[in-house]
C-alpha positions as a Python dict, from the first residue, in 0.01 Angstrom:
ca = {
    (1, 'M'): (0, 0, 0),
    (2, 'L'): (120, 337, -93),
    (3, 'R'): (191, 590, 160),
    (4, 'S'): (92, 944, 70),
    (5, 'D'): (64, 1218, 344),
    (6, 'K'): (-73, 1454, 83),
    (7, 'K'): (-354, 1226, -30),
    (8, 'I'): (-428, 1145, 347),
    (9, 'T'): (-449, 1533, 424),
    (10, 'E'): (-677, 1569, 129),
    (11, 'L'): (-911, 1290, 225),
    (12, 'N'): (-922, 1422, 591),
    (13, 'R'): (-997, 1759, 460),
    (14, 'I'): (-1292, 1645, 238),
    (15, 'L'): (-1436, 1407, 515),
    (16, 'N'): (-1425, 1690, 776),
    (17, 'G'): (-1574, 1941, 519),
    (18, 'G'): (-1903, 1756, 545),
    (19, 'R'): (-2020, 1828, 193),
    (20, 'H'): (-2204, 1510, 99),
    (21, 'Y'): (-2122, 1535, -276),
    (22, 'E'): (-1752, 1567, -224),
    (23, 'I'): (-1735, 1288, 30),
    (24, 'E'): (-1934, 1045, -215),
    (25, 'E'): (-1706, 1163, -500),
    (26, 'K'): (-1399, 1097, -320),
    (27, 'I'): (-1493, 746, -192),
    (28, 'G'): (-1583, 656, -548),
    (29, 'V'): (-1225, 771, -654),
    (30, 'L'): (-1091, 543, -394),
    (31, 'R'): (-1295, 252, -507),
    (32, 'T'): (-1144, 272, -861),
    (33, 'G'): (-785, 248, -749),
    (34, 'E'): (-561, 93, -465),
    (35, 'P'): (-626, 264, -145),
    (36, 'Y'): (-337, 435, 1),
    (37, 'E'): (-203, 379, 357),
    (38, 'G'): (-429, 559, 608),
    (39, 'A'): (-732, 592, 381),
    (40, 'I'): (-913, 274, 520),
    (41, 'R'): (-866, 393, 859),
    (42, 'L'): (-993, 744, 803),
    (43, 'L'): (-1310, 600, 628),
    (44, 'A'): (-1364, 371, 922),
    (45, 'L'): (-1332, 642, 1173),
    (46, 'F'): (-1551, 875, 952),
    (47, 'Y'): (-1819, 599, 942),
    (48, 'D'): (-1803, 562, 1309),
    (49, 'N'): (-1869, 918, 1374),
    (50, 'T'): (-2113, 1036, 1096),
    (51, 'E'): (-2488, 1031, 1129),
    (52, 'D'): (-2524, 1042, 749),
    (53, 'E'): (-2683, 699, 677),
    (54, 'S'): (-2627, 729, 291),
    (55, 'I'): (-2261, 803, 337),
    (56, 'K'): (-2241, 516, 575),
    (57, 'L'): (-2384, 295, 315),
    (58, 'I'): (-2136, 408, 39),
    (59, 'I'): (-1833, 354, 299),
    (60, 'S'): (-1984, 6, 375),
    (61, 'D'): (-2003, -82, -7),
    (62, 'F'): (-1645, 46, -36),
    (63, 'F'): (-1529, -201, 230),
    (64, 'N'): (-1758, -486, 107),
    (65, 'D'): (-1616, -442, -235),
    (66, 'M'): (-1247, -402, -164),
    (67, 'K'): (-1033, -640, -366),
    (68, 'Q'): (-684, -523, -287),
    (69, 'S'): (-517, -766, -46),
    (70, 'S'): (-287, -488, 68),
    (71, 'G'): (-561, -319, 263),
    (72, 'R'): (-639, -627, 476),
    (73, 'A'): (-406, -537, 781),
    (74, 'E'): (-546, -183, 790),
    (75, 'V'): (-906, -314, 796),
    (76, 'I'): (-834, -530, 1082),
    (77, 'E'): (-657, -242, 1266),
    (78, 'S'): (-953, -21, 1194),
    (79, 'I'): (-1191, -255, 1365),
    (80, 'S'): (-986, -186, 1692),
    (81, 'A'): (-964, 193, 1614),
    (82, 'V'): (-1352, 244, 1587),
    (83, 'R'): (-1558, 271, 1900),
    (84, 'K'): (-1917, 177, 1809),
    (85, 'P'): (-2027, -194, 1803),
    (86, 'A'): (-2208, -139, 1470),
    (87, 'S'): (-1905, 7, 1309),
    (88, 'K'): (-1693, -290, 1428),
    (89, 'A'): (-1945, -530, 1296),
    (90, 'M'): (-1971, -357, 954),
    (91, 'L'): (-1586, -379, 913),
    (92, 'A'): (-1566, -749, 1022),
    (93, 'C'): (-1843, -811, 787),
    (94, 'S'): (-1671, -657, 511),
    (95, 'C'): (-1372, -907, 557),
    (96, 'W'): (-1586, -1184, 419),
    (97, 'Q'): (-1785, -982, 196),
    (98, 'S'): (-1470, -874, 13),
    (99, 'G'): (-1380, -1243, -62),
    (100, 'L'): (-1028, -1171, 43),
    (101, 'D'): (-825, -1426, 257),
    (102, 'Y'): (-806, -1308, 616),
    (103, 'S'): (-634, -1629, 746),
    (104, 'D'): (-313, -1448, 831),
    (105, 'H'): (-524, -1231, 1046),
    (106, 'A'): (-714, -1511, 1239),
    (107, 'L'): (-569, -1436, 1572),
    (108, 'A'): (-671, -1073, 1560),
    (109, 'L'): (-1015, -1173, 1429),
    (110, 'A'): (-1042, -1428, 1732),
    (111, 'E'): (-927, -1139, 1967),
    (112, 'I'): (-1208, -920, 1830),
    (113, 'F'): (-1451, -1219, 1844),
    (114, 'M'): (-1369, -1246, 2215),
    (115, 'E'): (-1407, -871, 2293),
    (116, 'G'): (-1693, -787, 2063),
    (117, 'D'): (-2073, -784, 2122),
    (118, 'Y'): (-2270, -1076, 1975),
    (119, 'L'): (-2314, -921, 1624),
    (120, 'T'): (-1940, -839, 1587),
    (121, 'S'): (-1849, -1189, 1724),
    (122, 'L'): (-2096, -1349, 1462),
    (123, 'E'): (-1922, -1166, 1184),
    (124, 'C'): (-1591, -1263, 1308),
    (125, 'F'): (-1717, -1621, 1318),
    (126, 'T'): (-1798, -1593, 961),
    (127, 'V'): (-1475, -1468, 849),
    (128, 'I'): (-1281, -1735, 1055),
    (129, 'D'): (-1514, -2014, 928),
    (130, 'T'): (-1455, -1901, 566),
    (131, 'C'): (-1074, -1905, 601),
    (132, 'S'): (-1028, -2185, 853),
    (133, 'G'): (-869, -2438, 623),
    (134, 'M'): (-588, -2184, 565),
    (135, 'I'): (-520, -2101, 925),
    (136, 'T'): (-185, -2226, 1029),
    (137, 'E'): (-200, -2506, 1293),
    (138, 'T'): (-23, -2283, 1553),
    (139, 'D'): (-276, -2017, 1507),
    (140, 'R'): (-552, -2268, 1517),
    (141, 'V'): (-438, -2420, 1849),
    (142, 'A'): (-377, -2088, 2005),
    (143, 'I'): (-718, -1958, 1911),
    (144, 'I'): (-877, -2271, 2051),
    (145, 'N'): (-709, -2250, 2368),
    (146, 'R'): (-799, -1876, 2416),
    (147, 'L'): (-1182, -1951, 2318),
    (148, 'E'): (-1209, -2247, 2569),
    (149, 'K'): (-1080, -2030, 2849),
    (150, 'A'): (-1306, -1727, 2776),
    (151, 'A'): (-1624, -1919, 2674),
    (152, 'A'): (-1753, -1956, 3042),
    (153, 'T'): (-1752, -1556, 3076),
    (154, 'Y'): (-1999, -1496, 2785),
    (155, 'E'): (-2363, -1478, 2773),
    (156, 'K'): (-2548, -1797, 2673),
    (157, 'A'): (-2589, -1703, 2293),
    (158, 'K'): (-2215, -1614, 2260),
    (159, 'Q'): (-2133, -1916, 2451),
    (160, 'Q'): (-2301, -2134, 2175),
    (161, 'L'): (-2136, -1919, 1908),
    (162, 'T'): (-1800, -1985, 2074),
    (163, 'R'): (-1854, -2371, 2087),
    (164, 'E'): (-1939, -2364, 1726),
    (165, 'L'): (-1629, -2159, 1633),
    (166, 'I'): (-1410, -2406, 1842),
    (167, 'A'): (-1583, -2703, 1648),
    (168, 'V'): (-1499, -2537, 1307),
    (169, 'L'): (-1143, -2487, 1423),
    (170, 'K'): (-1111, -2857, 1530),
    (171, 'E'): (-1230, -2983, 1195),
}
């Protein structure tokens, strides 16, 4: 992923300027090329803070349609950077919606699963399930051990989801 302080400054200016048309146009430009380092995080944070539902939908579509593997790490980092559970769930959902392989990020996704609300955990489950065959044995064992230790602390529905995730990882 390319690093461009100038492009980040410009994107930040447009997002904070609040003009709907400019924001929509800039996201459209980002969709047509490879996102530069920092753009994904800025969009995620903007999604987390805006009340504009149509812009949220455009940002969500951007993440769901992302096909550049170079952005995966920044998507995972952005899940931790946003505050609202709905934002975390949207980003986790985009991991499997995009069709990209997130097996290298299985440990981070498991951590998000354990810390998240039920919806975020469900989205992480889907991502981990989708890429479970490509998760390294070391990561698989580590995730299972952490999930088994944490399962008893969850509410009933998340305990069931945790048991299902453990079963998927043991296959």
